[in-house]
C-alpha positions in Angstrom: 55.3 153.6 175.7 55.1 157.2 174.8 51.6 157.2 175.5 51.8 155.7 178.4 53.8 158.6 180.0 52.4 161.4 178.7 49.3 159.5 180.5 51.2 158.8 183.6 52.9 162.2 183.8 49.6 164.0 182.7 51.3 166.6 180.8 48.9 167.0 178.3 44.8 167.4 178.2 43.4 167.9 175.2 40.2 169.7 175.9 42.8 172.2 177.0 44.2 172.6 173.4 42.8 174.2 170.7 41.7 171.6 166.8 43.1 173.8 164.2 42.3 174.8 160.8 45.7 175.9 160.4 47.1 176.6 157.6 50.7 177.1 158.3 50.5 173.0 158.7 50.7 171.0 155.9 48.0 168.6 154.9 48.5 165.1 157.3 46.0 162.2 158.7 44.8 162.7 162.1 43.1 165.4 164.5 45.3 168.7 164.0 46.0 170.9 167.3 47.8 173.8 167.4 50.0 174.3 170.4 51.6 178.1 171.5 53.7 178.3 174.3 57.3 177.8 175.6 60.0 175.0 174.8 61.2 173.5 178.3 62.8 170.7 176.8 64.2 169.4 173.0 65.8 165.9 172.0 66.0 164.8 169.0 62.5 163.2 169.2 60.9 164.8 172.1 59.9 168.1 172.5 58.2 169.7 175.8 56.1 172.7 175.6 54.8 175.0 178.5 51.6 176.2 176.6 50.0 179.7 176.5 47.6 178.3 179.1 49.0 176.4 181.5 49.9 173.2 180.0 53.1 170.7 179.5 53.2 169.2 176.4 55.1 166.9 174.9 55.1 166.2 171.2 57.2 163.7 169.2 59.2 165.0 166.0 59.9 163.4 163.2 62.1 163.6 159.9 59.1 165.6 158.4 58.7 168.0 160.9 59.2 171.2 159.3 61.2 174.4 161.2 60.2 177.8 160.6 62.3 180.8 161.9 59.9 184.2 163.0 61.8 187.3 163.0 60.4 190.5 163.1 59.0 192.6 159.9 57.2 195.6 158.9 54.4 196.8 156.3 57.3 197.8 154.1 58.5 194.1 153.8 55.4 193.8 152.0 54.8 194.5 148.2 52.0 193.6 145.6 53.0 190.0 144.8 53.7 189.0 148.6 52.9 186.3 149.7 51.4 185.8 153.0 49.0 184.8 155.7 47.2 187.4 158.1 45.0 185.9 161.0 42.0 188.0 161.6 38.6 189.1 162.4 35.9 190.2 160.4 34.4 194.1 160.6 31.1 194.6 159.8 31.5 196.3 156.3 33.2 193.0 155.1 36.7 193.6 155.1 38.6 191.9 157.7 41.2 193.4 160.5 44.4 192.1 161.1 45.6 190.0 164.5 48.9 189.3 162.9 50.8 189.4 159.6 53.2 186.7 158.4 55.6 187.0 155.1 56.4 184.0 153.4 59.2 184.0 151.6 59.3 183.0 148.1 60.0 179.8 148.3 57.4 179.2 150.2 54.5 180.8 148.0 51.4 179.0 147.6 52.2 177.5 151.8 48.1 176.8 152.6 47.0 178.7 150.1 42.9 180.2 150.9 40.9 181.2 153.9 39.3 179.2 156.3 38.7 180.0 159.6 41.4 179.8 162.8 42.0 179.2 166.4 43.6 182.9 167.4 40.4 183.8 168.8 36.6 183.4 168.7 35.8 184.1 165.4 39.1 184.7 164.0 40.2 183.5 160.4 43.5 182.6 158.2 44.1 183.7 154.9 47.0 182.7 152.7 47.6 184.8 149.1 49.6 187.3 146.9 48.9 191.1 147.6 47.3 192.8 144.6 47.0 195.6 145.8 49.1 197.6 148.7 47.8 201.4 150.9 50.2 201.9 152.9 49.7 205.6 153.2 45.6 204.8 153.3 44.7 202.8 156.4 47.7 199.8 155.5 45.0 198.2 153.5 46.1 194.5 152.0 44.3 193.0 148.9 45.1 189.5 149.4 44.6 186.7 146.9 43.9 183.4 146.2 42.7 180.2 144.3 38.5 181.3 144.5 38.9 184.1 146.4 40.3 188.0 148.0 40.0 189.5 150.6 40.8 193.2 152.1 43.0 193.1 155.2 43.2 196.3 156.9 46.7 196.1 159.1 46.7 198.6 162.1 49.9 200.1 162.7 50.2 197.7 166.2 49.7 194.3 164.8 53.0 192.5 165.0 54.2 191.2 160.8 56.5 189.2 160.9 58.8 187.1 158.5 58.6 183.5 158.2 62.3 181.7 156.9 62.6 177.8 156.9 65.2 176.7 159.3 66.6 173.9 161.3 66.8 172.6 164.8 69.1 174.2 165.9 66.6 176.9 166.4 64.9 174.8 169.0 65.9 175.5 172.3 65.3 175.8 175.5 63.5 179.7 176.4 62.2 179.8 172.6 58.2 180.6 171.8 56.7 178.6 169.2 53.8 178.5 167.7 53.4 174.3 166.5 51.0 172.5 164.8 50.7 168.1 165.1 48.5 165.8 164.0 47.3 162.7 166.6 45.8 159.4 166.0 42.7 157.9 168.3 45.1 157.1 171.0 48.5 157.9 169.9 50.6 161.0 171.1 50.9 164.5 169.2 53.5 164.4 166.2 54.6 168.0 165.4 53.8 167.9 161.2 55.5 172.4 161.6 57.2 173.9 164.1 57.2 178.3 163.5 59.9 179.5 166.1 60.7 182.7 167.4 64.3 183.8 167.0 66.0 186.0 168.8 63.4 186.3 171.8 60.9 187.1 169.1 57.0 185.7 169.9 55.3 184.6 167.1 52.2 186.5 166.9 50.0 183.7 164.5 
C-alpha cells in the first residue's frame, strides 16, 4: 500500500536522487540513497521531505531509525583525538580540501571509520577518523587517522563546521533541514537508517 501511494502521488524519482556511499548511515541491506532537503510533514511512521532537487519524497521511519542533531561548531571545538567526518575534494598535492566538517560526540567515535567516495559534489570523498595533528595557525590543517590509512585535510575559514549529537524524533518538525540516508529493496519504500536534522535553524552541510 505504501509503495502504491508513492507511485500514485509521484513523490519520488530515484533517477533524481543520489545513491550514497555514506559514512553517516549504518550498514544495512538494500540500495542506499542520500536525501537532502526540508521536512514538509511528519508522522510517527512517515517523513515527507522536499529535496534540494525539487522533489517530494516519502521516507518510512522505523524503531531503528537514528536521529542526530546538527548544531554549529568551530575549529576550536576540534582537538587532537576528536572523532570527526569531513566531506572533501582532492587537491593537486594529494591533500584534501574540506567542504564541511562534522564533529562526533565521544560516544559515536568509530562511526563510519574510513575514507570513501561521497555524493556531496562530483569527485568528493568522506573521511571519518580521529584527529592527530591539528594546526590552526598554519592553514587550519587536520591530520585524520582511520583504520588502514590517514588523510591530511585543509579546512578553509568559510567551510561550515558542525557538531553531531544523539537526538530523538522531537527534533523532526516541519521546516527542519535534514540530511538522511535510506535504504530500499527492489520494489519497496525508502526506509530511513539515519537522519541528521538541523537544530535551531542550522542547515546540515553534509
